[in-house]
C-alpha positions in Angstrom: -110.5 -269.0 -85.9 -107.4 -270.8 -87.1 -104.4 -271.9 -85.2 -102.2 -272.2 -88.2 -99.1 -270.0 -88.3 -97.0 -268.9 -91.2 -94.1 -271.3 -91.8 -91.5 -268.6 -90.9 -93.3 -267.5 -87.7 -92.0 -265.5 -85.9 -90.7 -263.6 -88.9 -88.4 -260.6 -88.4 -90.6 -257.5 -88.3 -87.9 -254.8 -88.8 -88.0 -254.8 -92.6 -91.7 -254.2 -92.6 -91.5 -251.5 -89.9 -88.8 -249.8 -92.0 -90.9 -250.0 -95.1 -94.0 -248.5 -93.3 -91.9 -245.8 -91.7 -90.3 -244.8 -95.1 -93.8 -244.7 -96.7 -95.1 -242.5 -93.9 -92.1 -240.2 -94.0 -92.4 -239.8 -97.8 -96.1 -239.0 -97.6 -95.8 -236.3 -95.0 -98.5 -237.5 -92.7 -101.0 -238.8 -95.3 -101.7 -242.4 -94.0 -103.6 -243.7 -97.1 -100.5 -245.5 -98.6 -99.3 -246.7 -95.1 -102.7 -248.3 -94.5 -102.7 -249.9 -98.0 -99.2 -251.3 -97.4 -100.1 -252.5 -93.9 -103.2 -254.3 -95.2 -101.2 -255.9 -98.0 -98.4 -257.1 -95.7 -100.8 -258.5 -93.2 -102.8 -260.4 -95.8 -99.6 -261.8 -97.5 -98.1 -262.9 -94.2 -101.1 -264.2 -92.2 -103.5 -265.3 -94.9 -101.1 -266.5 -97.6 -97.9 -267.4 -95.6 -95.6 -265.2 -97.7 -92.2 -264.3 -96.2 -92.8 -260.5 -96.5 -89.6 -259.7 -94.5 -87.4 -261.1 -97.3 -85.9 -258.2 -99.3 -87.0 -259.6 -102.7 -90.5 -260.2 -101.5 -90.7 -256.9 -99.8 -89.6 -255.1 -103.0 -91.9 -257.1 -105.2 -94.8 -256.2 -102.9 -93.9 -252.5 -102.9 -93.6 -252.4 -106.7 -97.0 -254.1 -106.9 -98.5 -251.5 -104.6 -96.8 -248.3 -105.8 -95.1 -249.1 -109.1 -91.4 -249.5 -109.8 -90.7 -245.7 -110.2 -92.1 -244.9 -106.8 -90.4 -247.8 -105.1 -87.1 -246.8 -106.7 -87.3 -243.3 -105.3 -84.2 -242.6 -103.3 -85.8 -242.1 -99.9 -87.9 -245.2 -100.1 -85.3 -247.4 -101.7 -82.5 -246.3 -99.5 -84.6 -246.4 -96.3 -85.7 -249.9 -96.9 -83.1 -251.8 -98.8 -79.8 -250.2 -97.5 -78.1 -251.7 -94.4 -79.0 -249.5 -91.5 -75.9 -248.2 -89.6 -77.4 -249.2 -86.2 -77.8 -252.7 -87.4 -74.2 -252.9 -88.7 -72.0 -251.0 -86.3 -68.5 -250.3 -87.5 -65.9 -252.8 -86.6 -62.8 -251.8 -84.8 -59.5 -252.8 -86.3 -57.6 -252.1 -83.0 -58.3 -255.6 -81.4 
């Protein structure tokens, strides 16, 4: 057992969770691609110390797994790479 941690530990997990959720939603309950993505993200982060939460790394990983056309599909691309409204609440100009 190793005690080494990835250099960016603890990394933000929200981008990976969003990616896995978008894949699951796009596949309608078939978990094959979710499991494949989860295995890849785990290996990259824990075994190879890759910063999988960074958008450019996340996108490169998804393209490697599913191809550019699939990654660019509107549901997957929007769900993962667009700012989520709950993370960026509207600012009020009445202050």
